[in-house]
N, CA, C and O atoms as a GROMACS GRO file, in nm:
protein
  328
    1MET      N    1  -1.452   4.463  -0.296
    1MET     CA    2  -1.348   4.346  -0.337
    1MET      C    3  -1.254   4.370  -0.204
    1MET      O    4  -1.230   4.456  -0.119
    2ALA      N    5  -1.205   4.199  -0.254
    2ALA     CA    6  -1.120   4.251  -0.117
    2ALA      C    7  -0.963   4.290  -0.130
    2ALA      O    8  -0.895   4.262  -0.229
    3ASP      N    9  -0.931   4.337  -0.053
    3ASP     CA   10  -0.772   4.393  -0.097
    3ASP      C   11  -0.729   4.272  -0.127
    3ASP      O   12  -0.770   4.165  -0.083
    4PRO      N   13  -0.562   4.312  -0.275
    4PRO     CA   14  -0.509   4.190  -0.257
    4PRO      C   15  -0.390   4.159  -0.187
    4PRO      O   16  -0.300   4.082  -0.222
    5LYS      N   17  -0.399   4.227  -0.085
    5LYS     CA   18  -0.241   4.263  -0.007
    5LYS      C   19  -0.233   4.216   0.104
    5LYS      O   20  -0.134   4.182   0.170
    6VAL      N   21  -0.424   4.214   0.142
    6VAL     CA   22  -0.467   4.131   0.278
    6VAL      C   23  -0.489   4.021   0.273
    6VAL      O   24  -0.568   3.980   0.187
    7GLU      N   25  -0.438   3.949   0.348
    7GLU     CA   26  -0.381   3.733   0.336
    7GLU      C   27  -0.626   3.743   0.421
    7GLU      O   28  -0.705   3.792   0.502
    8GLN      N   29  -0.610   3.682   0.345
    8GLN     CA   30  -0.774   3.551   0.437
    8GLN      C   31  -0.763   3.534   0.434
    8GLN      O   32  -0.691   3.478   0.351
    9PRO      N   33  -0.846   3.515   0.609
    9PRO     CA   34  -0.834   3.388   0.638
    9PRO      C   35  -0.847   3.317   0.550
    9PRO      O   36  -0.892   3.316   0.435
   10THR      N   37  -0.764   3.204   0.674
   10THR     CA   38  -0.811   3.031   0.547
   10THR      C   39  -0.842   2.926   0.645
   10THR      O   40  -0.802   2.810   0.630
   11SER      N   41  -0.912   2.963   0.743
   11SER     CA   42  -0.974   2.834   0.835
   11SER      C   43  -1.022   2.929   0.976
   11SER      O   44  -0.979   3.035   1.021
   12ASP      N   45  -1.092   2.870   1.006
   12ASP     CA   46  -1.162   2.827   1.106
   12ASP      C   47  -1.047   2.901   1.260
   12ASP      O   48  -1.037   3.019   1.294
   13VAL      N   49  -1.025   2.860   1.280
   13VAL     CA   50  -0.882   2.836   1.350
   13VAL      C   51  -0.827   3.029   1.342
   13VAL      O   52  -0.847   3.120   1.422
   14GLU      N   53  -0.753   3.028   1.208
   14GLU     CA   54  -0.771   3.181   1.168
   14GLU      C   55  -0.829   3.281   1.155
   14GLU      O   56  -0.776   3.391   1.165
   15SER      N   57  -0.999   3.251   1.121
   15SER     CA   58  -1.107   3.309   1.073
   15SER      C   59  -1.137   3.406   1.277
   15SER      O   60  -1.123   3.527   1.294
   16ASN      N   61  -1.167   3.324   1.367
   16ASN     CA   62  -1.219   3.280   1.490
   16ASN      C   63  -1.078   3.321   1.588
   16ASN      O   64  -1.063   3.291   1.707
   17TYR      N   65  -0.959   3.416   1.482
   17TYR     CA   66  -0.877   3.527   1.591
   17TYR      C   67  -0.872   3.588   1.587
   17TYR      O   68  -0.796   3.633   1.502
   18THR      N   69  -0.949   3.682   1.676
   18THR     CA   70  -0.947   3.833   1.729
   18THR      C   71  -0.810   3.902   1.883
   18THR      O   72  -0.771   3.814   1.959
   19PRO      N   73  -0.788   3.963   1.894
   19PRO     CA   74  -0.686   4.027   1.988
   19PRO      C   75  -0.765   3.990   2.125
   19PRO      O   76  -0.705   3.969   2.230
   20SER      N   77  -0.888   3.986   2.114
   20SER     CA   78  -1.027   3.980   2.246
   20SER      C   79  -0.971   3.840   2.290
   20SER      O   80  -0.931   3.828   2.406
   21ASN      N   81  -0.967   3.732   2.203
   21ASN     CA   82  -0.932   3.580   2.210
   21ASN      C   83  -0.854   3.541   2.263
   21ASN      O   84  -0.876   3.454   2.348
   22ASP      N   85  -0.677   3.606   2.228
   22ASP     CA   86  -0.574   3.601   2.174
   22ASP      C   87  -0.528   3.514   2.311
   22ASP      O   88  -0.483   3.574   2.409
   23PRO      N   89  -0.549   3.323   2.308
   23PRO     CA   90  -0.481   3.274   2.409
   23PRO      C   91  -0.392   3.340   2.514
   23PRO      O   92  -0.283   3.396   2.506
   24LYS      N   93  -0.460   3.319   2.599
   24LYS     CA   94  -0.380   3.326   2.698
   24LYS      C   95  -0.299   3.269   2.798
   24LYS      O   96  -0.254   3.332   2.894
   25ASN      N   97  -0.274   3.112   2.769
   25ASN     CA   98  -0.204   3.010   2.845
   25ASN      C   99  -0.114   2.952   2.772
   25ASN      O  100  -0.158   2.852   2.714
   26MET      N  101  -0.038   2.966   2.757
   26MET     CA  102   0.038   2.743   2.753
   26MET      C  103  -0.074   2.708   2.689
   26MET      O  104  -0.107   2.761   2.583
   27GLN      N  105  -0.158   2.595   2.764
   27GLN     CA  106  -0.222   2.540   2.657
   27GLN      C  107  -0.315   2.572   2.595
   27GLN      O  108  -0.360   2.486   2.519
   28GLU      N  109  -0.375   2.687   2.598
   28GLU     CA  110  -0.440   2.789   2.466
   28GLU      C  111  -0.379   2.776   2.310
   28GLU      O  112  -0.428   2.744   2.201
   29VAL      N  113  -0.193   2.835   2.375
   29VAL     CA  114  -0.111   2.814   2.263
   29VAL      C  115  -0.117   2.714   2.188
   29VAL      O  116  -0.129   2.714   2.065
   30THR      N  117  -0.104   2.596   2.284
   30THR     CA  118  -0.094   2.476   2.239
   30THR      C  119  -0.197   2.450   2.147
   30THR      O  120  -0.218   2.396   2.039
   31GLN      N  121  -0.253   2.514   2.239
   31GLN     CA  122  -0.416   2.379   2.125
   31GLN      C  123  -0.395   2.500   2.011
   31GLN      O  124  -0.464   2.459   1.918
   32TYR      N  125  -0.360   2.574   1.986
   32TYR     CA  126  -0.451   2.717   1.903
   32TYR      C  127  -0.301   2.638   1.765
   32TYR      O  128  -0.328   2.611   1.648
   33VAL      N  129  -0.168   2.620   1.825
   33VAL     CA  130  -0.062   2.634   1.702
   33VAL      C  131  -0.131   2.442   1.651
   33VAL      O  132  -0.178   2.420   1.540
   34GLN      N  133  -0.123   2.354   1.737
   34GLN     CA  134  -0.233   2.192   1.720
   34GLN      C  135  -0.279   2.249   1.578
   34GLN      O  136  -0.197   2.250   1.486
   35SER      N  137  -0.390   2.290   1.561
   35SER     CA  138  -0.533   2.301   1.527
   35SER      C  139  -0.493   2.347   1.445
   35SER      O  140  -0.537   2.302   1.339
   36LEU      N  141  -0.387   2.466   1.432
   36LEU     CA  142  -0.322   2.532   1.247
   36LEU      C  143  -0.222   2.418   1.181
   36LEU      O  144  -0.215   2.392   1.061
   37LEU      N  145  -0.142   2.352   1.292
   37LEU     CA  146  -0.090   2.240   1.209
   37LEU      C  147  -0.163   2.133   1.203
   37LEU      O  148  -0.125   2.048   1.123
   38GLN      N  149  -0.227   2.118   1.244
   38GLN     CA  150  -0.328   2.023   1.163
   38GLN      C  151  -0.449   2.094   1.038
   38GLN      O  152  -0.510   2.022   0.959
   39ASN      N  153  -0.462   2.222   1.041
   39ASN     CA  154  -0.538   2.223   0.900
   39ASN      C  155  -0.482   2.261   0.794
   39ASN      O  156  -0.532   2.278   0.683
   40MET      N  157  -0.327   2.283   0.845
   40MET     CA  158  -0.206   2.317   0.758
   40MET      C  159  -0.154   2.143   0.691
   40MET      O  160  -0.139   2.118   0.571
   41GLN      N  161  -0.139   2.066   0.779
   41GLN     CA  162  -0.143   1.950   0.738
   41GLN      C  163  -0.269   1.856   0.637
   41GLN      O  164  -0.236   1.768   0.558
   42ASP      N  165  -0.377   1.887   0.656
   42ASP     CA  166  -0.515   1.851   0.564
   42ASP      C  167  -0.504   1.901   0.462
   42ASP      O  168  -0.506   1.843   0.353
   43LYS      N  169  -0.483   2.082   0.494
   43LYS     CA  170  -0.465   2.102   0.340
   43LYS      C  171  -0.353   2.038   0.238
   43LYS      O  172  -0.388   2.003   0.126
   44PHE      N  173  -0.198   2.024   0.289
   44PHE     CA  174  -0.138   1.990   0.222
   44PHE      C  175  -0.105   1.853   0.184
   44PHE      O  176   0.000   1.842   0.121
   45GLN      N  177  -0.194   1.707   0.217
   45GLN     CA  178  -0.250   1.613   0.203
   45GLN      C  179  -0.372   1.612   0.059
   45GLN      O  180  -0.370   1.554  -0.050
   46SER      N  181  -0.474   1.709   0.125
   46SER     CA  182  -0.540   1.749   0.047
   46SER      C  183  -0.463   1.745  -0.140
   46SER      O  184  -0.473   1.669  -0.237
   47MET      N  185  -0.390   1.868  -0.112
   47MET     CA  186  -0.319   1.928  -0.256
   47MET      C  187  -0.182   1.714  -0.327
   47MET      O  188  -0.142   1.653  -0.427
   48SER      N  189  -0.182   1.711  -0.234
   48SER     CA  190  -0.122   1.630  -0.311
   48SER      C  191  -0.192   1.459  -0.281
   48SER      O  192  -0.127   1.368  -0.230
   49ASP      N  193  -0.300   1.451  -0.316
   49ASP     CA  194  -0.400   1.371  -0.342
   49ASP      C  195  -0.412   1.403  -0.472
   49ASP      O  196  -0.388   1.330  -0.568
   50GLN      N  197  -0.453   1.530  -0.472
   50GLN     CA  198  -0.493   1.530  -0.626
   50GLN      C  199  -0.429   1.569  -0.712
   50GLN      O  200  -0.486   1.586  -0.820
   51ILE      N  201  -0.254   1.607  -0.698
   51ILE     CA  202  -0.164   1.573  -0.799
   51ILE      C  203  -0.094   1.426  -0.772
   51ILE      O  204   0.006   1.376  -0.824
   52ILE      N  205  -0.153   1.392  -0.706
   52ILE     CA  206  -0.108   1.254  -0.772
   52ILE      C  207  -0.192   1.164  -0.820
   52ILE      O  208  -0.143   1.053  -0.844
   53ASN      N  209  -0.393   1.194  -0.857
   53ASN     CA  210  -0.455   1.218  -0.877
   53ASN      C  211  -0.430   1.244  -1.040
   53ASN      O  212  -0.458   1.160  -1.126
   54ARG      N  213  -0.348   1.423  -1.075
   54ARG     CA  214  -0.351   1.450  -1.249
   54ARG      C  215  -0.175   1.424  -1.252
   54ARG      O  216  -0.082   1.504  -1.262
   55ILE      N  217  -0.178   1.326  -1.243
   55ILE     CA  218  -0.001   1.237  -1.264
   55ILE      C  219   0.020   1.126  -1.374
   55ILE      O  220   0.086   1.102  -1.476
   56ASP      N  221  -0.132   1.042  -1.246
   56ASP     CA  222  -0.193   0.965  -1.311
   56ASP      C  223  -0.262   0.886  -1.392
   56ASP      O  224  -0.266   0.774  -1.444
   57GLU      N  225  -0.364   1.081  -1.375
   57GLU     CA  226  -0.384   1.050  -1.548
   57GLU      C  227  -0.362   1.156  -1.631
   57GLU      O  228  -0.448   1.225  -1.686
   58MET      N  229  -0.226   1.168  -1.638
   58MET     CA  230  -0.091   1.182  -1.711
   58MET      C  231  -0.097   1.106  -1.862
   58MET      O  232  -0.094   1.119  -1.984
   59GLY      N  233  -0.112   0.987  -1.716
   59GLY     CA  234   0.012   0.901  -1.762
   59GLY      C  235  -0.087   0.795  -1.889
   59GLY      O  236  -0.036   0.738  -1.986
   60THR      N  237  -0.202   0.794  -1.860
   60THR     CA  238  -0.314   0.713  -1.862
   60THR      C  239  -0.281   0.765  -2.020
   60THR      O  240  -0.277   0.709  -2.129
   61ARG      N  241  -0.263   0.882  -1.979
   61ARG     CA  242  -0.338   1.024  -2.159
   61ARG      C  243  -0.199   0.960  -2.248
   61ARG      O  244  -0.203   0.923  -2.366
   62VAL      N  245  -0.074   0.961  -2.157
   62VAL     CA  246   0.073   0.928  -2.266
   62VAL      C  247   0.003   0.815  -2.245
   62VAL      O  248  -0.114   0.852  -2.234
   63ASP      N  249   0.007   0.716  -2.235
   63ASP     CA  250  -0.001   0.523  -2.251
   63ASP      C  251  -0.159   0.527  -2.388
   63ASP      O  252  -0.185   0.437  -2.467
   64GLU      N  253  -0.222   0.636  -2.375
   64GLU     CA  254  -0.368   0.620  -2.518
   64GLU      C  255  -0.308   0.700  -2.569
   64GLU      O  256  -0.404   0.753  -2.623
   65LEU      N  257  -0.201   0.776  -2.610
   65LEU     CA  258  -0.092   0.851  -2.672
   65LEU      C  259  -0.050   0.777  -2.778
   65LEU      O  260  -0.085   0.791  -2.895
   66GLU      N  261   0.041   0.683  -2.724
   66GLU     CA  262   0.147   0.641  -2.785
   66GLU      C  263   0.052   0.455  -2.853
   66GLU      O  264   0.096   0.372  -2.932
   67LYS      N  265  -0.055   0.458  -2.792
   67LYS     CA  266  -0.119   0.370  -2.873
   67LYS      C  267  -0.163   0.387  -2.982
   67LYS      O  268  -0.115   0.332  -3.080
   68ASN      N  269  -0.259   0.464  -2.986
   68ASN     CA  270  -0.280   0.597  -3.143
   68ASN      C  271  -0.175   0.635  -3.204
   68ASN      O  272  -0.191   0.671  -3.321
   69ILE      N  273  -0.089   0.638  -3.167
   69ILE     CA  274  -0.006   0.672  -3.216
   69ILE      C  275   0.076   0.521  -3.298
   69ILE      O  276   0.092   0.509  -3.419
   70THR      N  277   0.099   0.466  -3.241
   70THR     CA  278   0.150   0.308  -3.267
   70THR      C  279   0.053   0.264  -3.380
   70THR      O  280   0.088   0.256  -3.498
   71ASP      N  281  -0.083   0.233  -3.330
   71ASP     CA  282  -0.146   0.243  -3.427
   71ASP      C  283  -0.171   0.271  -3.627
   71ASP      O  284  -0.188   0.199  -3.725
   72LEU      N  285  -0.157   0.438  -3.596
   72LEU     CA  286  -0.150   0.450  -3.615
   72LEU      C  287   0.010   0.447  -3.803
   72LEU      O  288   0.010   0.462  -3.925
   73MET      N  289   0.101   0.417  -3.692
   73MET     CA  290   0.185   0.410  -3.795
   73MET      C  291   0.172   0.290  -3.838
   73MET      O  292   0.198   0.286  -3.958
   74THR      N  293   0.136   0.162  -3.784
   74THR     CA  294   0.054   0.080  -3.833
   74THR      C  295   0.016   0.082  -3.980
   74THR      O  296   0.041   0.027  -4.088
   75GLN      N  297  -0.091   0.220  -3.895
   75GLN     CA  298  -0.210   0.176  -4.042
   75GLN      C  299  -0.164   0.204  -4.204
   75GLN      O  300  -0.210   0.168  -4.312
   76ALA      N  301   0.005   0.329  -4.142
   76ALA     CA  302   0.078   0.374  -4.277
   76ALA      C  303   0.214   0.269  -4.298
   76ALA      O  304   0.312   0.299  -4.366
   77GLY      N  305   0.207   0.218  -4.268
   77GLY     CA  306   0.235   0.110  -4.277
   77GLY      C  307   0.446   0.134  -4.257
   77GLY      O  308   0.529   0.082  -4.332
   78VAL      N  309   0.474   0.212  -4.155
   78VAL     CA  310   0.552   0.208  -4.043
   78VAL      C  311   0.586   0.097  -3.958
   78VAL      O  312   0.527   0.021  -3.882
   79GLU      N  313   0.686   0.114  -3.994
   79GLU     CA  314   0.740   0.000  -3.837
   79GLU      C  315   0.754   0.125  -3.747
   79GLU      O  316   0.744   0.247  -3.754
   80ASN      N  317   0.796  -0.014  -3.622
   80ASN     CA  318   0.798   0.092  -3.534
   80ASN      C  319   0.983   0.076  -3.492
   80ASN      O  320   1.070  -0.001  -3.534
   81GLU      N  321   0.983   0.121  -3.453
   81GLU     CA  322   1.196   0.138  -3.474
   81GLU      C  323   1.240   0.203  -3.288
   81GLU      O  324   1.309   0.299  -3.255
   82LYS      N  325   1.163   0.102  -3.203
   82LYS     CA  326   1.253   0.130  -3.078
   82LYS      C  327   1.393   0.084  -3.027
   82LYS      O  328   1.436   0.126  -2.919
   0.00000   0.00000   0.00000
């Protein structure tokens, strides 16, 4: 079982990093940082899309719930007092 205190690599760039392949020059450092930033941006975009989809689903459910409540109130003879 993995040690919960040790953060596991979350990308190919992170998992391929070892002291022996430490970036040696500015170009390699720049490329490494750009890869990390791109990976973070991709993950952030994916999570943002998931959050937006869940919010849309919740909105749809709330709309359906309001309609069902209105229908039940109508069936029970209670007037809508908005």
